[in-house]
VMD Tcl script that draws the C-alpha trace (Angstrom):
set ca {
  {30.63 21.88 -124.91}
  {29.79 18.30 -124.03}
  {31.60 15.87 -126.31}
  {30.63 12.33 -127.18}
  {32.45 9.61 -125.29}
  {32.29 6.99 -128.01}
  {34.91 5.77 -130.41}
  {36.09 7.96 -133.26}
  {34.05 7.64 -136.41}
  {35.27 5.26 -139.11}
  {35.92 6.43 -142.65}
  {33.23 8.01 -144.81}
  {32.20 4.80 -146.60}
  {31.67 2.90 -143.32}
  {29.82 5.85 -141.79}
  {27.47 6.13 -144.77}
  {26.74 2.41 -144.58}
  {25.32 2.72 -141.06}
  {22.22 4.72 -140.16}
  {23.37 5.03 -136.54}
  {26.83 6.26 -137.56}
  {25.27 8.86 -139.85}
  {23.47 10.32 -136.81}
  {26.70 10.18 -134.79}
  {28.53 12.02 -137.56}
  {25.74 14.59 -137.70}
  {26.19 15.29 -133.98}
  {29.95 15.68 -134.43}
  {29.37 18.01 -137.38}
  {27.07 20.30 -135.40}
  {29.37 20.37 -132.35}
  {32.28 21.35 -134.58}
  {30.19 23.96 -136.40}
  {29.15 25.58 -133.12}
  {32.74 25.49 -131.82}
  {34.06 27.01 -135.04}
  {31.44 29.78 -134.94}
  {32.27 30.55 -131.32}
  {35.99 30.62 -131.97}
  {35.49 32.90 -134.96}
  {34.10 35.56 -132.61}
  {36.79 34.82 -130.01}
  {34.41 33.04 -127.64}
  {36.32 30.60 -125.45}
  {35.14 27.03 -126.01}
  {35.18 24.69 -123.00}
  {35.08 21.05 -124.09}
  {34.68 17.93 -121.96}
  {33.84 14.32 -122.75}
  {30.58 13.10 -121.29}
  {32.24 10.19 -119.49}
  {34.61 12.63 -117.73}
  {31.97 15.16 -116.72}
  {30.86 13.86 -113.32}
  {34.36 13.02 -112.12}
  {35.80 16.34 -113.25}
  {32.92 18.33 -111.76}
  {33.09 16.41 -108.49}
  {36.81 17.09 -108.20}
  {36.48 20.75 -109.19}
  {33.64 21.44 -106.76}
  {34.97 19.03 -104.11}
  {31.81 16.97 -103.79}
  {31.00 13.30 -104.26}
  {29.12 12.06 -107.29}
  {26.10 11.38 -105.08}
  {26.15 14.91 -103.69}
  {26.57 16.34 -107.18}
  {23.51 14.37 -108.29}
  {21.49 15.67 -105.35}
  {22.48 19.26 -106.09}
  {21.54 18.92 -109.74}
  {18.17 17.44 -108.78}
  {17.54 20.35 -106.39}
  {18.48 22.86 -109.08}
  {15.90 21.26 -111.37}
  {13.19 21.69 -108.73}
  {13.93 25.40 -108.71}
  {14.16 25.81 -112.48}
  {11.28 23.51 -113.40}
  {10.80 21.15 -116.32}
  {12.16 19.98 -118.53}
  {15.03 18.78 -116.33}
  {16.34 15.58 -117.83}
  {19.92 14.38 -118.09}
  {20.58 16.69 -121.05}
  {19.63 19.77 -119.03}
  {21.52 18.56 -115.96}
  {24.68 17.95 -117.97}
  {24.35 21.29 -119.77}
  {24.10 23.08 -116.42}
  {27.09 21.17 -115.12}
  {29.22 21.93 -118.20}
  {28.25 25.60 -117.93}
  {29.23 25.61 -114.25}
  {32.61 24.07 -115.08}
  {33.17 26.55 -117.90}
  {32.41 29.47 -115.59}
  {34.65 28.06 -112.86}
  {37.41 27.49 -115.41}
  {37.14 31.04 -116.72}
  {37.41 32.63 -113.29}
  {34.01 34.33 -113.84}
  {32.45 32.79 -110.73}
}
mol new
graphics top color blue
foreach p $ca { graphics top sphere $p radius 0.5 }
foreach p [lrange $ca 0 end-1] q [lrange $ca 1 end] { graphics top cylinder $p $q radius 0.2 }
display resetview
């Protein structure tokens, strides 16, 4: 599960006073709901902050950030569109989760 890299949310009153923070809170809510649902059926949940993703993946797979980017781009050519950053990061998180689980 890819986690936001931003600051923790302020209190409820400050969050409700900001349209942008309401959307941020909504994202946090859905991530937590999905994690809770997965845990309730004993599904392991792999979590990583977005800002740590590329460094962690590069270290785990022993490749540079540039090489990691090239490999993700090549994977997208095989899979086809859409292949934006969201899809690239989802594939990378899934790869890390599989590597972490020993299921590779």
